[in-house]
N, C-alpha and C positions, 0 to 999 in steps of 0.2 A: 454268283457268288457261289461256294461249293458249298456242299452238306457235311456240318462235323458230326463224325463217328466218336461213341461213346468213349473210343480209346483213344481220343486224341483229345478229350478235353482236361483242361488242369485248372489248379487257382493260380486269382489272377495277382499280383506285382503286390496289390498290397495288404495281402494275409502272410506274404514268402518275407517280403520286406528286406529283400533282395541291397544292401548295404548302397549308400552314395558317395563316393569318397569326394574331397576335394583337395587338389594334386600339386594348386600352382605352386607351393614352396618348392614340387622338386625345379623349378625354374628358375627363380627367385635365389636359391641354394643358402637360405636362413638352414640356420641347421638345427636348432630348435622346432620347426614346423616342417622341415623332411625326416625330421625323426618321426614326428607327430604322422606325418602321411605316410612313411612306412611299416608302423605301428598297424596302423588301419587298412594296411595294405596286408599285409601281413597276416590279421587276424581275417581277414575274407579269406583270402588265399586256404587258407586252413579250415575253414567253415563250406560256408556253399563254394571258394574255386569257379562263384562268378559278381560282377559286383559291379556297377558305374562308379566312372569319373569323371568330373568336373573340373573345370578353370586347367585344364589340357595342355593351352598353349597352340594347341592346333586352329588355326584363325575358320570362322564361318567361309567364310569367302575360300577358304582352299576345300572345304566339302563340300561346298553347291558346284565347284567348278567338277568335283571329282565325282556326284551323281548327273552335273550336266555330261561330262562325257560319257559314262559307264549310259546314259540313257542314247546320244546321237549316235553310239555303236551299231548296238542293239534293236534302232530302230531302221536298223537298211537291211536290201534285201539276202536273204539266206546268202547265196550267190557268192554275193561280196565278203560277209561276213569269212565267210568257208576259204576265202581266200589265206584267209592266219590259221586254219584248222592245226586245235595242237598235235593235232597226230602226223602234221609236217616234221613235226622235229622228234627228235629221242630224248631233250631234256622237260619238256614240258612247259613252252608256253604261246602264250596266243587265242582264237578260240576254241570255245569248249561247248560243240552242241547238243540241246535236250538231249539225243541220242547214244552219248558219251556215256552218262548217269550208269553207273548201277548197273556195270557186268560181277561181279558178286552174286552170289543164286543160295537163297530161296529172292531172286530178283521186286529190287521193291522200283517203285513207277519216281524218280524223285522231277519234280515241278520246277527243272533251271535251268535255262544257259549260262554260261561265265565265260570274262575274259580270264585269262591267269597269265600272270609274271612277276616275275620273283629279283632281286639281286642283282644290281647289271656285272657279270663276267664277262671278261674277253674274252676273243672267238677261241684264242691258243692256252686257255687255261686247260690244266691236262685234266681236269674230268670230266672239260665238257668233252675233250679230244675221246676221254674212253667213251662218252653215249651212259646216257640214262641212269644221270646221278645231278638231276635238278638243278644242273650250275651254264651257266652261259649268259649270250648277251636275249637279250629281250627285243618282239620283235613288235613293231607298234603300227595301226593301221593307215592311212594315209589323209586320217580327217585333221582338218586343220584347229593348229592348237591343240590337239590332244593328246600328243608326248608329254608338252610342258607341264596341262591340265594333272592327268593322270603320275607322272615324274614328278612334279612338285610335288603331289598326296601324299606320293609311298616319302618320300623323301622326311616329308614331315612329321606322319607315322615314325618309323625307322628310328628316325633320333628320339622321339616321345618315348620309344619300348627301349632305350637303351638307357633314358631317363628311368624308366621301368624295374632293369632289370639292377641300378646300383645302386634302388631303392630297397627292391626284393633283400639284396644281398646284403643291407644295412641290417634290415631285420633277420634275416638268422643268423649275424655275427661272422658274415663271411667275408672277404676281402673282394670286391668289384672286380680288382685285376683278373681272381681266380676264375668267372664266369666268361667275364671279357675276351678271354684270351681264346675264347671258341669258337667267337665270331671275326672272321675276317673276309672270310666270302660267303656270308649264311645261305641255308636254301628258306629262306624267311618272303615266301608267294604274299602276292595281292593277288585278288581275286574279285571282279565284280559282277556281281550275280544280277540274274533279274529271274526269278520266278514270274513261271509263265501262267497269264488267264485261263482260267480251264472252267469246268463245271463241274469236270469228275466228284468225287462224295471221295472229304478227307476220307482215311484209314490206316490201318496198318501197311496195306500195300500200296497208298499213295501219298506220297505224302511233299514237301517243299524240300526238304533235304532229311534224312533219316535218323538213327539217332547213333548217335558218335561220341568221342571225347578227341579233343585237336590233339598234334601228334609234337609240335615244338613248346615251347617254353612258353607261352602264352601268345592267345589272341584278342585284337584289339580291331574292334567290329565298329563301325557305322552303319546304324540299319536306317532304311524308309518305312516304315511300316509294322505292325504288328507278323504275329508269325511266331518269334523262338519261342520256346518251353525248355526248361530247363531241369532237370532231374536232380529233387533238392535232397537233403539228410537223411529228410525219413522217408527216402525212393518213393514221393511225389512229385506229379508233371506242375510245374509250376507256368505261369506268364512270363515273359522278360520283356515291355511293349517297349518303344523305343524314347528317351527323354530326349527333350529340346537341347539342344546344346553337348551332350556328355557321347560319352565311349561308352562301351559294356565290354570288361576284361574277362576274359575265366581262361582258367589256368590249365597248361597244358601236360603233357604226358612227358616234356624231362624233365619239368619242375617236382613233380610228382617224385619222378626216379629218383636225380637231385636229394630230395628231403628225407626220403626211404616214407614217404607216403602222409609224411606232415601237411602237405602242400597237397589238392584235389583237384588231380583230372577229372571234372566232370562234364557228367553224359549231358546232351544239349542236342534238339531239335529244330526243325520247322515245320510244320502242320500246313499240309497243301491249301488255304482260304480263299482257292475260285481267283482272287484280285495278285493283278501284275502287283510288286515288290519286289523293290532295287536291297542292298548290303553288299557291303563290301569288307568283309574283317582282315586283315593282313599275320600273317602266323608267322610269328617273332618266331623265329629259330636257332640254328646254327650249324658253324659250317658241316660239310657232309662226314667230314671224316673227324668228328667231334668225338669222342669217346664218355658220352653218360651212363654213371652209377653213382649210389647214395656219396655225397657228400664226405668229406672226414668225421666231420660231428653226428653226421646221422649214422654212418656206417657199426651198426649193432649185427649180429646173429642174422638177425629174423627180417633184418633190410638186407645186407647183402643175398639170403637165398632169395627173399621175395621178387630184388630188383638186381639179379643177371647187365654186365656190361651192355650196353645196345649201343651203337654209331647210332649217331641222329638222322644221318642222310636214309643207311638202310631204312630204319625205323617209317622211314614217309617212303621210303617207295615199298614196301611190305605192303603198306596200306594205299596205297598213292595201284600198285599192281590190278586190284580186283576192281576200283573204281571206275576205272577210264576203261571202256570196250576196247580203243587203241592197241593199250598194253596190253593188254590179256589176251588181244588176236597176234600180238608183236611175241608176243610168251610162247603160244600155242604152236605158233609160224616157226618160233630158235631164232627168230631176228633179234628178243630180246630175253639174254640168258643175265639168272643171277646166282653168286654165290654163298646165297645165304637163307634159308626159311620163309617161306610164309604162310604165314598162319589162317585157317580159315577167316578167324578176327580178331581185332583187337585184344590183346590180353589186357585192357584197361580197361574193356569195357561193361558195365554193370547194368543191369537190369530197372526197371520200374517197379518198383516191391521191395526192393534189397536195399534197407538200409546201410547206412554209415556202416554202422560196426562189423556191419556181418562179413568182408571181403576181407577182413584183413590177414592175409597168411596164402588170400586163393591166387593172387598173378602171376605169376612164370612168362616172362619174356623171353625170350628164342636170342641169343647170346651171337652178335655179327661177329 
């Protein structure tokens, strides 16, 4: 087990009281229950930006099959896994080995490997043919039952994401169709993460995953062990361990932009515990070309200045090109050319010790 450094310590979840929200009514459609669930989701999105959901409708058998599939793939020899290396694609599908992580400098050692997939798009989709747009067909390892287990999980959690999107639209008093129109062939990625067991000390430079916000609408995370930490409203790291039968959800950059900062895209990280750990985030996103800006009811002069329009897919690519070494290498060699700026770090990033009120007016996102 890794030794925990002082800068990786966090308060326990009991002290932080991350909300646990029952969303069972989103399945039944009972109007009063839906409004109560939507109000609870909105309250959490406006405060911590992180919360647990229970009674979500995804069967336990589906989540167990997903973890079994992830373990089965990651247990294979490296020579087998590299047959599906994500660097063989231009739309980021397949295996992401340990050494792909942390292309950005200063370099962080991220102690994980992953399998990445997304919404299934046909091979003749224009964005797939254009390359480097996170859109296209998935690849699948030839493990018995693997595609059915992982694809079934993706479909179930993606459907849950649509229900949550509608509930958040209700809370915002926005027509759900106004948000759903951006979801026809979205860049909604699922990662099957394995955190690599090791004896390295946990520190600012040796992490499970470095501190970041997520780039999409929100993330629905299935986690198989402790290690996740969340940056609280008062700028302090707090623990967010697994709760049996619950997903943990966090708001992403797109919803912060849509709401002019009313919803919070919260920083989080995974510390290096030294133990093997499995998790599976689904990043619920939009179509690559969807233009994201404050919704009309949030379009104040301050919000418009702070959140200029971005394309959802370009924001994802901005952040990905510095996160995966094969993309950084392709860009350096001229095989990957981008017609938009790539910032040194995500403009939505906030630091520990920075309370929520202090970041007003500071964000500037490059125009897509």
